[in-house]
Rosetta silent file (secondary structure, phi, psi, omega in degrees, C-alpha in Angstrom):
SEQUENCE: MDTTTNTRRGRLLTWLENGTAREIREKAGLSPAKLAERVGGISRVTLYRCEKERHLPRDRDAAVRYYEALAQLRDEQEGAGRGSAI
SCORE:     score description
SCORE:     0.000 S_00000001
   1 L     0.000  137.204 -177.555   11.326   10.744  -12.562 S_00000001
   2 L   -84.238  167.343 -176.937   10.418   13.399  -10.014 S_00000001
   3 H   -63.207  -38.254 -179.366   11.347   13.492   -6.340 S_00000001
   4 H   -62.251  -42.477  178.497    7.789   12.839   -5.173 S_00000001
   5 H   -62.474  -46.120  178.446    7.611    9.606   -7.177 S_00000001
   6 H   -60.617  -41.844 -179.947   10.953    8.451   -5.788 S_00000001
   7 H   -62.996  -46.610 -179.248    9.870    9.299   -2.240 S_00000001
   8 H   -65.009  -41.532  177.633    6.599    7.394   -2.541 S_00000001
   9 H   -65.008  -38.273  178.225    8.290    4.382   -4.106 S_00000001
  10 H   -65.024  -41.693  177.907   10.909    4.468   -1.336 S_00000001
  11 H   -65.366  -40.916  178.135    8.254    4.561    1.374 S_00000001
  12 H   -61.174  -44.833  179.518    6.381    1.682   -0.267 S_00000001
  13 H   -59.610  -42.515  177.263    9.561   -0.395   -0.376 S_00000001
  14 H   -60.751  -44.514 -179.674   10.139    0.291    3.326 S_00000001
  15 H   -64.377  -36.393  178.111    6.550   -0.718    4.111 S_00000001
  16 H   -69.382  -42.651 -177.403    6.952   -3.914    2.093 S_00000001
  17 H   -65.705  -36.723 -177.148   10.266   -4.778    3.728 S_00000001
  18 L   -98.748    6.390  175.801    9.025   -4.333    7.288 S_00000001
  19 L    84.184    1.465 -178.809    5.574   -5.877    6.750 S_00000001
  20 H   -64.843  -37.714 -178.691    3.660   -2.628    7.196 S_00000001
  21 H   -59.203  -47.508  179.979    2.015   -2.877    3.757 S_00000001
  22 H   -65.605  -41.028  179.956    0.466   -6.236    4.578 S_00000001
  23 H   -61.107  -44.662  178.890   -0.510   -5.068    8.058 S_00000001
  24 H   -61.464  -46.473 -179.285   -2.314   -1.998    6.679 S_00000001
  25 H   -60.913  -46.473 -178.364   -4.128   -4.132    4.097 S_00000001
  26 H   -66.391  -39.850  177.452   -5.163   -6.744    6.654 S_00000001
  27 H   -60.931  -32.781  179.463   -6.338   -4.134    9.191 S_00000001
  28 L   -78.496   -7.305  179.623   -8.545   -2.704    6.454 S_00000001
  29 L    74.542   26.101 -178.238  -10.016   -6.171    5.919 S_00000001
  30 L  -104.235  138.649  172.111   -8.910   -6.288    2.287 S_00000001
  31 L   -79.232  164.668  173.906   -7.669   -9.320    0.413 S_00000001
  32 H   -55.924  -36.854  179.885   -4.783   -8.856   -2.035 S_00000001
  33 H   -63.939  -43.889 -178.904   -7.381   -9.052   -4.826 S_00000001
  34 H   -67.481  -39.870  177.879   -9.538   -6.271   -3.355 S_00000001
  35 H   -68.109  -39.067  177.844   -6.555   -3.983   -2.774 S_00000001
  36 H   -60.342  -39.909  176.283   -5.275   -4.693   -6.293 S_00000001
  37 H   -60.711  -44.170 -179.120   -8.705   -3.665   -7.612 S_00000001
  38 H   -65.274  -38.554 -179.930   -8.527   -0.469   -5.587 S_00000001
  39 H   -70.272  -44.744 -177.646   -5.013    0.316   -6.840 S_00000001
  40 L    77.430  136.729  177.947   -5.849   -0.422  -10.490 S_00000001
  41 L    74.677   16.334  178.643   -3.338   -1.614  -13.049 S_00000001
  42 L  -141.333  137.774 -178.635   -1.873   -4.212  -10.708 S_00000001
  43 L   -87.686  162.019  177.681   -2.903   -7.837  -10.357 S_00000001
  44 H   -64.001  -33.895  179.258   -3.613   -9.619   -7.088 S_00000001
  45 H   -65.319  -44.082  178.177   -0.726  -11.949   -7.872 S_00000001
  46 H   -61.754  -45.758 -179.589    1.664   -9.008   -8.280 S_00000001
  47 H   -61.876  -44.669  179.107    0.434   -7.445   -5.048 S_00000001
  48 H   -60.794  -45.733  179.872    0.779  -10.746   -3.186 S_00000001
  49 H   -63.554  -38.962  178.182    4.298  -11.269   -4.555 S_00000001
  50 H   -60.103  -44.244  178.548    5.295   -7.733   -3.594 S_00000001
  51 H   -66.152  -44.921 -174.698    4.193   -8.391   -0.015 S_00000001
  52 H   -73.313  -45.088 -175.902    5.734  -11.860    0.164 S_00000001
  53 H   -93.538   -6.334  174.911    8.999  -11.185   -1.660 S_00000001
  54 L    58.622   58.299  175.849    9.226   -7.588   -0.462 S_00000001
  55 L  -141.580  163.606 -179.229    9.832   -5.798   -3.716 S_00000001
  56 L   -80.391  152.506  170.463    8.191   -3.030   -5.744 S_00000001
  57 L   -62.255  149.018  179.926    5.945   -3.590   -8.738 S_00000001
  58 L   -63.664  -37.993 -179.638    7.907   -3.119  -11.982 S_00000001
  59 L   -73.630  115.220 -176.635    5.488   -0.455  -13.197 S_00000001
  60 H   -60.693  -41.322  179.996    6.532    2.779  -11.470 S_00000001
  61 H   -65.090  -39.090  178.008    3.064    4.316  -11.745 S_00000001
  62 H   -64.321  -38.105  178.561    1.495    1.191  -10.240 S_00000001
  63 H   -62.819  -41.710  179.178    3.971    1.375   -7.354 S_00000001
  64 H   -66.341  -43.340  178.188    2.964    4.969   -6.656 S_00000001
  65 H   -63.445  -38.501  177.477   -0.750    4.083   -6.819 S_00000001
  66 H   -61.180  -47.784  177.970   -0.113    1.118   -4.478 S_00000001
  67 H   -59.772  -47.818 -177.037    1.630    3.422   -1.999 S_00000001
  68 H   -62.029  -38.900  177.590   -1.147    6.029   -2.222 S_00000001
  69 H   -64.300  -43.330  178.185   -3.849    3.394   -1.627 S_00000001
  70 H   -65.909  -40.986  179.765   -1.994    2.092    1.430 S_00000001
  71 H   -62.410  -39.917  178.338   -1.375    5.619    2.716 S_00000001
  72 H   -65.059  -44.232  178.252   -5.093    6.397    2.411 S_00000001
  73 H   -61.605  -43.387  179.765   -6.014    3.205    4.264 S_00000001
  74 H   -61.475  -44.336  179.360   -3.455    3.979    6.988 S_00000001
  75 H   -62.210  -40.948  177.538   -4.819    7.508    7.388 S_00000001
  76 H   -63.214  -41.776 -179.845   -8.377    6.148    7.652 S_00000001
  77 H   -65.656  -41.281  179.894   -7.242    3.613   10.270 S_00000001
  78 H   -67.949  -37.825  177.562   -5.442    6.267   12.295 S_00000001
  79 H   -65.406  -40.341  179.131   -8.473    8.560   12.118 S_00000001
  80 H   -69.245  -30.813 -179.430  -10.775    5.756   13.276 S_00000001
  81 H   -71.268  -24.790 -179.078   -8.360    4.914   16.081 S_00000001
  82 H   -75.779  -35.299 -179.820   -8.566    8.405   17.534 S_00000001
  83 L    64.181 -172.954  177.630  -12.334    8.314   17.954 S_00000001
  84 L  -114.676  150.671 -175.818  -14.229   11.304   19.275 S_00000001
  85 L  -101.330   32.863 -178.977  -13.927   12.797   22.720 S_00000001
  86 L   -85.799    0.000    0.000  -17.590   13.695   23.102 S_00000001
């Protein structure tokens, strides 16, 4: 497993443990089912359990995709929060 995969999985675990993953999802207005659809290869039940029990999906690739989906949502939220200064 490469360093990038480990880093992304580590960040996802941190986000799950401190509630950031759920917060990002909820701010985006997504249900666990909708985010699971967006991630692909992960069920809504798995995503819900990951948030509730604060653990990574067993599938390493799914964990990386889950992290990347959350990171994209977070970036979109931060960009929208800045607004324009016109």
